[in-house]
N, C-alpha and C positions, 0 to 999 in steps of 0.2 A: 496528634495532636497533642498531646501533654509536655511534650518536650519544646514546644514551640510559644505556646500561652504566656507562660512568662515575660517573655521576652514581647509580645505583646500589651503587656498590662502597663511597659514602661510609657507607652506612648500618652495618655493622657498628662504626663507628668513632663513628656517633652513638648507637650504641646500648650502648656501654660507661658511658655514666651509669645511673644507677640507673633501673632501668625501673617505668613509671607502677606502681601498684597498683589497675591496673582491668582490665576485662574486657569482653568484649560480650556478655557472658552473660546481659546484662540486656535486651537489645535485641529488643525485640517484632516478629510480622507480624499481618497477620489475612488477607491474601489466598489464600493457599495452602490452607487449612482453614475458612475463611468465620466463624474463630472467633480470640482472640486467643492467640499461641502464643511461644514462643521459637521465635527467627531457626534457634538451633541444632538445635532438633527438630522441625521443620517434615518434613514427610512426604515432599515435594519438592522439589526443586529452587525457590528464589527469591530473588532479586537484589535489595536494597535500597541507595537513595540516599538517605542521612539531612542534615538539616540541614549537619553540618559537611561532608559531601562536596560537598553544593550550593554552599558558601561557598568551596570550594578550585576548583571546576571552571572551566579556562579558556575553557568553550566558551562560544556567545554566549547560549545558553540554558541553565533546566534542561531542556528537549525534547531539546536539542542534547546534553546531556552522558549522554542514555539508550545512546547508539551506546557509548560507552566499558563498559558493564556486561558480565558473562562472558556468552559465549551470543546476546548481543544483535546480529542486522543493522541496518541501516538505511540508505535508498537515498533520492535525491534528486529528484526529479520538478522542485522548485520551490524557491527559496530560502522559500518560506510554506508549502510542504509537502512533509514529511520524512515517512518508513514506515516502524514497525518491522514487525520480523517475528525467528521464531527458529526456528531446527532446519531449514529448507531450506522451497523450495517458494517462494519470495517471487517477489510481482509487487507492482504498482501501485497496485493498490488494495485491499492490506492486508486481505482479507474472512476469511482465516484467523487471523487474530490481535485477540483485543479490544481496547480500550482506554475505562477508566472513571475517570471523576472522581467520587471520593468514593461505590465503589458503584455510579456511574449513566453509563451507555454516552454517549458524545458523537459517536457515527455521523453521517454524513448520511444519513438514510432511504433515498434510491435507491439511492447508493453500497453501500452496503453496509458500509463501512466510516469511518473519521473521515478528516478532513481534517487532517493535520498535527494543530496544539493550536490551531487558528483558535476550536474553541468551548470548551478548556480552561484552567485556570488560567493569571494571571503569573507570571513570576519571584519577584516581591513575595506571594504569597498560596502558593506550594506550600512543605507541609508535609513532605512526603516522597514517596517513587514506590517503588512493590513492582511486583517482573516476575516473573510465573512463566513462564517455558519450556516448552515441552509442553503438550500438550492439558489443558482445565480446564473440559473441556464437561460431564463427572458433576456438577458443583459450579454452574456457571455458566448452561448451554445457551446461550449466546450466538455458536455459531459458534466459541468461541475449541479450536481443534482444533490450531495450532502457538503459543498463548499468551495472556499477559493481562497487562494491565500497568494498575494503579491508582494512580489521582495524589489523596494527600488534602491539601487544603486546611487552611489557618489558621482554627483558631476561637478565632471572635471574644471569646470569655469570656477564652480562655486569651493572647489576642493581639490584646490592644485597642491603637489608636493612629493615627497619620497614618506610612504609608511613602512616599516617591515615588523613582522612578529614573529617570532618562537615559543612554540609550544611544546615542553619536552613533559613526558608523565608518565604513569605505570600502571598497568592494570593488571588483571587474574590476582592480585593479591589472595592467597588460603583458599584458591581455584585447587577442586582435588582432581580436576581432569590434567591441571598443566602448571607449571611455574610463572613466576612473575614476568611480564615481558613491557617492555619499553615502547612509550607513544611518544611520537615526534612526528610534529606539523610547520610548515616554515614558508610564511607568504609574505609577497611583495607587494605594495600597489607603488606606481610613478605616475603622477599627473602632470600633466604643464600645459597654463595657456601660451597657444603661437602665437596669439595677437588678438584684436577685436572680434576677429570673425573665428578663431580656431583654437582647439584645444583637444588633445590627445590624453589617453590611459592605458596602460597595459596593469595587469595582473597575473601573479602566478603564486600557486599553492601544491606545495608536496607535503602527502601523507603516508607514512609509516606505521605500521601497528600488528597487535596480532589480534583476529575475530574472537568474540565471543563462542561461546562452544554449545552447540547442541549434546544434550547428554541423556535427555530424556528415553529410560527402557520399561520404562509403561507396555505392558503387549497390548496391543488394537486386539487382538484376536484369542482370548482368553478363553472360550469356548469354543475353539477349534474339533475339542475331541471330549468334550462333556460326556457322551456319552460312552466313553470307554472311563471315566471317570480321572484324565490325566488333565491335570495344572498347573500353572506356575512353572517352574524350572524343568519341569515334567513334561508340560505341553510340547511334543514336538513336530506344532502347527505355531509355535513363538513367535511374535509379529512386536520388536519393540518399535518406537514412535521413532526415534535416534539411530535407525537400523537398516540398511536399506539391502536388496534382496530377498527376501525371506517375505515380498508380500502376498496377496491375493492371485496374482499370477504365474507367483513361484510355488507355489503348493501344489500338490497330487493327493487325491486320493488311493491309497496302497493296502491291498488285503491282505491283511498278516494273519494269522494263526484261525480266520474262519470271519475276522473281523475287520472292519474298514476304518482305517486311522489317516487321518491328515495330514500331510506331513507338507513343510519348507525345507528349503533351502537354507543356509546356516546365516549366508550374508555378511556383511561387514557394517561396523559402527561407522557413524560418519565421519568420527576424527582422523580414521584409517583412509577415507575416500576423497578427503579434501584437504587443500592447504592453506590452514587460515591465517598465513601472513597476506595481508594486503597493503595496498597501496594506493594512492589515489595521485596524479598528477593532473592539474585542472590550470585553464591559462585564460587569458579574453582580453580582446584588445579593441579601442574605441575609437572613433575617431569622430566629434562633434563637428557641426557649422552653422554660425550662430547667422539663421537668416534677418531679424529682426529682434527684437527686445524680449520677446518672449517664446520664439518659436526657433526652433533648432532642428535641424537635418544629422543623424547620427547613425552611422554602419559600425554593427559590434560586431566579430567573432568571439565565438566562444570552444573549446574542446576541451576533452577530458577523456586518460587513459586511466583507468581503472582496474582492481581487483576487489571482490568482496561477495560475500551469498544472498543470492534471491532467494526467493519460493513464490511459487504457485500455487499448483496443484503439488508438485513435488518442489525439493530444493535444489539449486544449482550452485554451483561454483562457475561465478564469473570472472574469468581469469583473460588478461589484455583486451577488457571490454573499452571499447572506441565511438564518444559520441562527438559530433561536432555539430556548428550550427552558425550561419550568416544572417546577419539581421540588419535589416535598414526602415532607420523609424523617423517618421515627421512629428513634433510634436510642437502645440501651438493652441491659443485658447477658442481657435474656431474651426480647423482642422487638423485630425489625429489619423496617422496612416501608418502601418508595418507591413512589411512583409519580410518573411523568415523561410529559411530552408535547412531541415534537421538533418543529420546524416548518422544511422545507426549500423555499427560493424562488431557483433558480438564475439570477436577473434576466435581463441583456443577453450570458451566457455565449453560446460559438460551440466548431465544430467547426474545427480546422484544418486537416484533412485536404478538408472541403466546402469553406470555403472559397476554398482553392486552387486546387478543381476547380474553382467555378461563377466566379470570377473570368477562370478561362481562357472556359470557357463563355457566361458573359453577353457576352465581346469578339466571339466567334463559336463558333457549336455546333461539335460534334464535325466533323459531317458535310461540312459548309461548310469548316472547317481541314483536312480531308484533300483534299479536294477541291482548294483552294490549294495543297498540300503535293504531291499528287503532279504538280501541273502545273507548278509550279516545278523538280521533281525531275528532270523528262521533258527541262523547258527548259536545265538547266542539264548534263544529260550529250550531250544535241544537240552542246551547244557546245562539249565537249572536255575537261567536270571529270570531275574521278577521281569514282567512287561514293560513297567519305567525302565529299568537297567539296561533293559534291550534296545530301547528306542534311544537309549545314550552312546551305546558300543555300535551300534548301526550307525549312528553319524559318525562316531570315529571312525569309522572304517570305511564309509564312503569320501570321507574328507579326506583321508589319505595322501597325501601330495598336492593340496589344495595350497594354494598362493597367499603367501601370511605377509600382513602387513608391515613396511618400509624393510622386507626385501628386497634385494635389486631387479628380482624377476618379479617383485610382485609394480615395484614402480615402473619398469618397461614396459610390463601391460596395461598399464592404467594409463598411461603415455599414448599407445596405441588406440586404445578405446577411447580416447578423449579428441581421437580424431576420425572417427569412424563415423560416418551423417547417416543414421541408422539406427534408433534408437531397440530392436530386436536383435541388433547385433554389438554396438556401440553403447556410444555416449554423448557425440558429439552435441552443440546447439552451435549452429552456423546459419544467421539471420541476416541478413542486408534487406534493413528498409530506410527509405526515404519519407518526408515529410514536407511539403510545399502548402503554406499559409500566408493570404494575404488579408487584410481588412485596414476600413476607411472610417471615419467618425465624423460629421460635421455638426457642429453647435449653432444650429437653424438660426435660433433667437439672438446669439452672440453677432452673428452674420448680420443679421436684419440691422439690430441694433448699431451696429457697426457702420452701417451703410445708410443711417438715417433714414429708412423706412419704417421705423415709429411701432413696432411691436412692444406692445405694452410693457412695463418693466415687471410687471408680475407672473409674465408670460414664460415659458420654457419649453424649447423644443429641439432633441437630438435625434438625428436618425446614422444609421451603421449599417453596413452591408460587409461580409466575409466570405471567403473560400478556402474550403481544405483539401487535397488531395496526396494520400496517403500512396507511395509506390511499392512494390515490396519484388526484390528479386529471387524466384524459387529458388531452393535449394533441393527440392526433390522428397526431403523430407516432411521437415518441417510445414514448408507451403509449398504449393503445386499453382499450376493456372485451373482454372479449373474447366475454362469456357470451351466447348465443343468446337473442335476444329484448331485449337491453338496448341502451339507447343507448352508442353506445361511446364517449360522453364521459362518462358517468356514472362514479362513481368506483368504483375497482377496492380491494376489504380483502383482505390474505393477514395469514394469522393463525398464531400457534403458543400450547401452551398445553404446560407442564412443572412439574415437581416432583422433589423427593430426598427421601431420608432418610438419614441418616448416623447411625450407632451408632457406640461407640469404649470401649476399655479399656487401662485404665493398669495394669498387672502388673507381679509380681515388683521389688515397692517402687519402680515405679514407671520400672522399667530398661526397661522392654517396653512399647510403646505402641501399638495396633492400628485402626485403623479400617478402616470397610466402609459406601460407599456406594452407592446404588442410584439412579439418573436417569430418567423417562420422560419424552416431548416428542410430542407430538403434532400435528402439519402440519398445515394445510388442504387437502392435496393428497397427503397419503402418511399411512399408518399408523402406528402408534405406535411411537417409535422406545426400546429401553430402552440406558443406559449405566453400565455397572459401576465401580466403583474401589476398589483393596485398597491398604493402605498400612499399613506396619508399620516401627516407628524402634525400633533396638536402643541404648540409651544404657547402655554398663556404668560411667561416670562421668558427672558433667553434664557436662565438657568433650569426651567422644566419644561422636559420633553417627555411625550407619550405618543408612543408608532403602533401604528397597525397594518398588518400588509398581506397581501394572498397575491400567492402565484403557482406557476405550474411549471414543470421540466423535465425533458427528453432526456435520455442515455441510449445512442447508436452504440450496435455491438463493435467491440473493438476490432481491429483486424487479429488478432488471436479468436476471439470468440466468432469471428467470420468466417475464417476462411484458414484455419489450422489443419494438419493434415499430418497425424503425428503417429506413426510407427514406437508406441510407447507400453513396454512392457507387455506383449503380446495383445495389448488392446489398443484399437486404434482409437486414435482422439483425433475428433473432427470439427468442423466449423459449422453451425447450426443455421446458416443460410442455404436456400433449397441448392444453390449449384453447387455445396460442399457436397449435401447428402442426402441427396434426391432419394426416397424409396428405402431409408434407414428406419427412419420413424414409423411406418408402416407396416413394416415384416420384422418389427423385432419385441422382445421382450424384458419388463424389467429385471436390472441384477439382483432388486432386493428379494424378488418372488423366488426368482433361481436357486437364489441361497436358500431363500429358507426351503424351496423343493428339494432342492438336494439334500439338506440337514436332516427334512422330517424322511427322505427315502433313506440315508444313514440311519435314523435313529431306527426305522424300524428294521433294518435289516444286522445292526447290531443288538437289539436288546426284544426283538420280536420274533428275530428267526425268518423274515421272510425274505422271499426270491429276491432277487432284483427286481423280476418282470411285476411280480406282486407289489411290491413296495413302490414303482413306476405308478402303477394304474393307481392304486390307492391315494396317492397326493399329486396328479397332475393338475388339477383343477387351483390347486395354489398360485400356479403360474396366472400370471398376468402380464396381456397384449399392454407395449406401450402405450400410453394416453396423450404424450407431448408431440410437439410439432413442429415446424421452423420458426427461427427465431425473429422478436419482434421487439420495437424498441421499448424499454424500461420509461415507467411515468410516475411522476410526483406531483402531487398535490399537496401544498403547505399554507399554514395560519401562521403567521407571528404576530404578538403584541408585546409590547416593550416600553419600558419607562428608562430615563437617562438624564439625571440633574448633577449640576455641581451645588455642593450645599456650604454650609458654612460660610462666616463669612470671610471675604477672599476666594470662595470657592475652593477650596483645598480640601471638598472630601469628596469624591467625582463615584457617584453611584449607581450603579447599569443592573437593570432586571428584565426577565427574557422569558417569553411562555411561546411555546408552538407545538403544531398538532399536523403531522405529516399524515397524506394515503400513498403507498407504495403498489403498483401494480405492474406485472411482468417481468420478475424480477430474472435477469440474466441466471442462470446459473448450469450447471452438467447434470445430465443423468447416466448413467450405465444402462448399454442396454443391447441384449446379446441376438443375434440373426440366428435361430435355425437352420443347421446344414444336411445337405443329406449323406449320403456315401462316397460320392465326387469331390462333396468340400464345394459345392455350388447352392445358394439361397433354398429352400426348402418351398414350395410351389404355396401361394398364399393358401389353399383351399386343403393341405393336410390336415388330418384329423388330429387332437391334441391327444391323443398318446403315442404317435408318430415326432410331433414335434420335442415332448417331452421325453421320449427316449435319445433324440438327440440331444436336448438339454443337459441330460445328465452326464452326457462324455465332454470331456475337453475339446475333442475333434470334431463335436457336431455343433460348436459355438463358433459365431465368427464376433469378437468380443468390439463393442465401439463404445466412447465416452461421448455422446453427444452437448452442444451447447444448443439449448432450448432456454423455453423459462417457465417460470413457477404460475401453476393455475389458481396461486393464492392468490387473496390482498390484503394486505396486511397494514396495521397502522402503530406508530408512533409517538409519544410525544415526550416533551419535558421542558424543562426551562432552567435559566440559571441568574445566580446572583453575585456582582460581583463590587468590591468597595477599591476605591485607591481612596490613601491616603497623606498628604503631604503634610508635614510639621515644619515649625521653624527649626533650624537648622541644618536643613539638609535631608533629611529623613523622608525616606518614601517608604510607604507600607500598603500593602494589599492583600486581600483573601477573596475569596471565588469559593462558590460551590456550582455544583453539575449534577442536577437529575438528568436522564435518560431511562425511559421504560416503552418497552415492548408491548402493542396492546393489540395480540390478533385477536378480530372478533369472527373469524370463522376457522374453520379448522386446517392448520398447515397442511400441505404435501410435501412438507419436507424438503423442496425444491428452492424452497426463498432463501437467500443469502442468510448464512449465521448472524444473527445483530450483534454478535462476537465485541458489548459493550458494557463496561461496568455501570449498575444502575447510580453509583453516587460518587464521584468524586470532589475533592476540594485542593485548594492550593492557599499556602499563606508567605508571604513574602515581607523582609526587611532589609533595609540598604541604606547606606548614605554614601556618597564618595568623598567625604571629607569630614571625619569624625573628629579629625583635629593632627594638626602636622603635617598634612598632605595622603593620611591612611584613611581607606575606605573601606567598605566591605560589604557584601548582601551575604542572603540566608534567602533558601527555595525549600519548603517543605511540600510534597506533594504525597498524596493518599488515594488508594482506589479499590474500591468494593469487590468480593470476590462474583467474577462473572461463569457462562457461560459461554465455552468459547466451541464455533463450530464449524470445521474447515474441511476439504476434501481429504484432505492426510491425516487428521484426528479430530475426535468431540470429546468434548469433557470440562471440567470445570478448572478453570484460572485461578490460584489463589490470590488472595487482597492481598496487597505490598502497600509500602509505603518507602516514600526515599527523600532523603535530607541533601542539596547542594548547599555549599558552603564557598565565598570567595573571601581574601583580605586581598587588600590591593594597597601601594605604595606609592605615587608621582613623586617625578624630581623637575620641577619646572624645565631644571636646564639638566639638560638636553633633550626636554620633551618625552622622555622616556617613564612609561607604566610599567611595574611590575604586577603581577597577579599569582597568587598561589593558591588554587582553587582544587574543587572535587566535585565529582557528580556522584553519587550516591554512596557521601562520604564514611557512613556506618556500613559497609561492603556486604550487606545484604541481601546475597541474591536473591533472584526474582526470575519468572519469565513472563514476559506479557502477553502472549498470547501460547498455548498449546502446539507443539512441533517445532516452538524457534527455541533462539540460545539462553542460558541463564548468564544474566549483567548482573557485574559485578560493580565494586567503585572504579573511577577513573580518578585518578588522583595527578595536577600537572602543574609547573609552574609557567606563566606565559612574562614573555617580554614584549613588548611594543614600543614602538619607536615611533613618532612623529604625527600620532593621530590625536 
């Protein structure tokens, strides 16, 4: 903050000039209530980026600029894949936060969330961004229980012409993992009015760059050999975060010299198995037909082909990934309707963990590698080497002939594994999914008023209906059709139908505005769920507005959570719907208890001299039967209060403060649980005694390993608030400051399955800019700081250090030929940081942008 405060202290001096006789009272939003309304009188918190703010931002794109909005958290799995969230429980798949373009969901169907902005608009076509932090499920029903963002694009009737933009830049300066790399993005927009009724627009963007690198070498398994005193680099079961092929399923217990050691395969660094060269080609075309003055019918086609890195429980190389969408939309003051069809093809994408595992196993199977390791260890200790030296010697011997990164043999094998669609043998991600959505909304009040049927002017009424169906083409690995008697490769469908009614009243000379909303949703696998919303806004004057709301929301399981069927590193990952996992929950034991049981067995053998049978018998009570069961929808209840005002003469200071309190239950999360097997590889009889179960679970061959989607048994609470100030000063200066506080308040013991909160307690943003400080020169500054926080994911858990970034830009506008130059940088000080554990290190991105015609 000390770097920015001197700049902000100049504002009172600048304000001594006559304040502009303008206010922000006329700015409107539509996302918060699905009808046009004043931003000051919105019944819930809504943040907006308008055209002026988008021109001032120093961020490399409009999408990156969203991070500087009040209450927003953004994490970075990839340079080409950033994830939005608000109000806690952030994760890398964005399943609780919806992202719309002109009201159309742009998620990748099988993921259940968007892949950054690859299917969204370009910087040339964006008109405004509206973001609602907090649940929006009562109106939208899109699993938007943490928030929703809507990107409005430029209408060809109102914004015709040719626009071209070129960004050329560089990143990875002073990066110890690689040298500097060029970044380039070219965008073109062309719109034309074809007559009084018709207009058309087309957009295209091509981006190339070098992705941020994940290089965290922190050991996830530092105590794997604690009973033998081997730590750090001497630990033969070492598992660095950004290394693959040495995870828990790649470890074996080897008895060497009378002691049991945990030994992992060697694995490969992420940068050995990823091609960090990324590219995105996205394009769209729209045809608009004007039915009347305010009613339009539009058809839009969007498509994208791209490469980048994506993260769920594991990280993935997305290669030649393809998304496309057809949309037909009717918009008017009375009726709004849209239908869209999204198709997804994962191309030649692959799982990095499976790639690392199977590169090692294709060179030498685990059993053979363990034999060679043990033989070399015994020979080394007999030759007088210490235990630690013998482990290093044994690894070198067992790895003799191993595929070396960068060699032709390595590259050839990597290509082969990337095309094998079974993660026990290869790494391919081969998914084809589709989404069909239709919705309609009628402004009943407006329709009655237009028909002259006398609805009072103070009354409002809105109704809406929607339906969505997902279609999955099973590949035999990632998805199958589980229905009895069905072809396992026949199409799986998963649908939901819902609707809402909303009534409102404007009372007491419109100083009080009340709304009540009730939504109902019926999912194929769940009974009908109801979501109410009640809001009230009190406006003693036009400039002062107090708001309060209560609403609830449900999130139904995504396709992957409900239907996955993945062989993943000798662990079967299966969906939590009963149709996918029938019988597994009832017959399994928690992996956490199995790990504790086996660690205790190893300790008693290594330190207490017990036999295997004695150690098993003495520790079998550590095993815990799986207490979880089949999936239910997540649920949130939320209360919010806020105040928004346009202050000072002219209304050039906009203040916004909010406070919320949320209650969550039935978090959808994953649990690892193993089913004990008998000598023939079949599940043990449910009546088997505990010693038989324990003996089976002590050996790898006696376990059927599962990772199951289920619900946390905890009820958790979080609360927070934010304060934002926007200060418009004479001379065209725009300054802003915001701070956000978000806290987890778990009032009962967590069971460990609730999703990680993954959110800093404090963040703040500062910005200052002017489009014309003199002679067509402008500038923009953004500073952001966030506090250290605890990150909990299925990949790794630990603390993310606090970090701050400063973005800056200097612009110059040539009125003729309508050309704008911008020299900018995000993270201009080039302080590398990670936004979550397991993610890449993010440094500075420096660019020169030339824009014509915008």
